C-alpha positions in Angstrom: -6.3 -2.5 -16.8 -10.0 -1.7 -16.8 -11.7 1.2 -15.1 -12.9 -0.7 -12.1 -9.5 -2.1 -11.3 -7.9 1.3 -11.9 -10.4 2.9 -9.6 -9.8 0.3 -6.9 -6.1 1.0 -7.1 -6.6 4.7 -7.0 -8.8 4.4 -4.0 -6.3 2.3 -2.1 -3.5 4.8 -2.8 -5.7 7.6 -1.8 -6.1 5.9 1.6 -2.4 5.9 1.9 -2.4 9.7 2.0 -4.1 10.0 5.3 -2.0 10.8 8.3 -2.8 8.5 11.2 -0.3 5.7 10.7 2.3 8.2 9.4 1.9 10.3 12.5 2.3 7.2 14.7 5.4 6.2 12.8 6.9 9.7 13.1 6.3 9.7 16.8 8.1 6.4 17.2 11.1 7.6 15.2 10.7 5.5 12.1 12.9 6.7 9.3 10.3 6.6 6.6 6.9 7.2 8.2 5.1 7.8 4.9 6.3 4.6 3.4 5.5 2.6 6.5 2.1 4.2 6.7 1.4 3.3 3.1 2.4 -0.3 3.8 0.1 -0.4 6.8 -2.8 0.9 4.9 -2.2 -1.4 1.9 -2.1 -4.4 4.2 -5.4 -3.4 5.7 -7.0 -2.7 2.3 -5.9 -6.2 1.3 -7.5 -7.7 4.4 -10.8 -5.9 3.6 -10.7 -7.1 0.0 -10.1 -10.7 1.1 -13.3 -10.4 3.2 -15.4 -9.1 0.3 -18.6 -11.0 -0.4 -17.5 -12.2 -3.8 -14.8 -11.8 -6.5 -16.6 -9.2 -8.7 -15.8 -11.0 -11.9 -12.1 -11.3 -11.0 -11.6 -7.6 -10.3 -11.2 -8.2 -6.5 -8.4 -10.7 -7.2 -6.7 -8.3 -9.7 -6.8 -5.5 -7.1 -5.2 -7.8 -4.5 -2.5 -8.6 -7.0 -1.9 -4.9 -7.6 -1.7 -4.4 -3.8 0.8 -7.2 -3.5 2.9 -5.6 -6.2 2.7 -2.2 -4.5 3.7 -3.8 -1.2 6.7 -5.5 -2.8 7.8 -2.2 -4.3 7.5 -0.4 -1.0 9.5 -3.1 0.8 12.1 -2.9 -1.9 12.3 0.8 -1.5 13.0 0.5 2.2 15.6 -2.2 1.5 17.2 0.0 -1.1 17.3 3.0 1.3 18.9 0.8 4.0 21.9 0.1 1.7 22.3 3.4 -0.2 23.0 7.0 0.9 22.0 8.7 -2.4 18.2 9.0 -1.7 17.1 9.2 -5.3 
């Protein structure tokens, strides 16, 4: 992974640390507001990347693939939690 892609991924995950969607989720009784907030922000980051002016030498597409992988992991985490009580 090159520095630009790594920086893009780091920026996306940094966005996931902000509280607005998490606070909304917590107020509505969601079981995992931090995970749901991260999913929300990743989906919006992907939308923004899809609207970018050009592909930046393939780096935009690579960042989108990494976001898709992160989203898949987060959805799998929620699915795992729904079927396990160990919370590890």
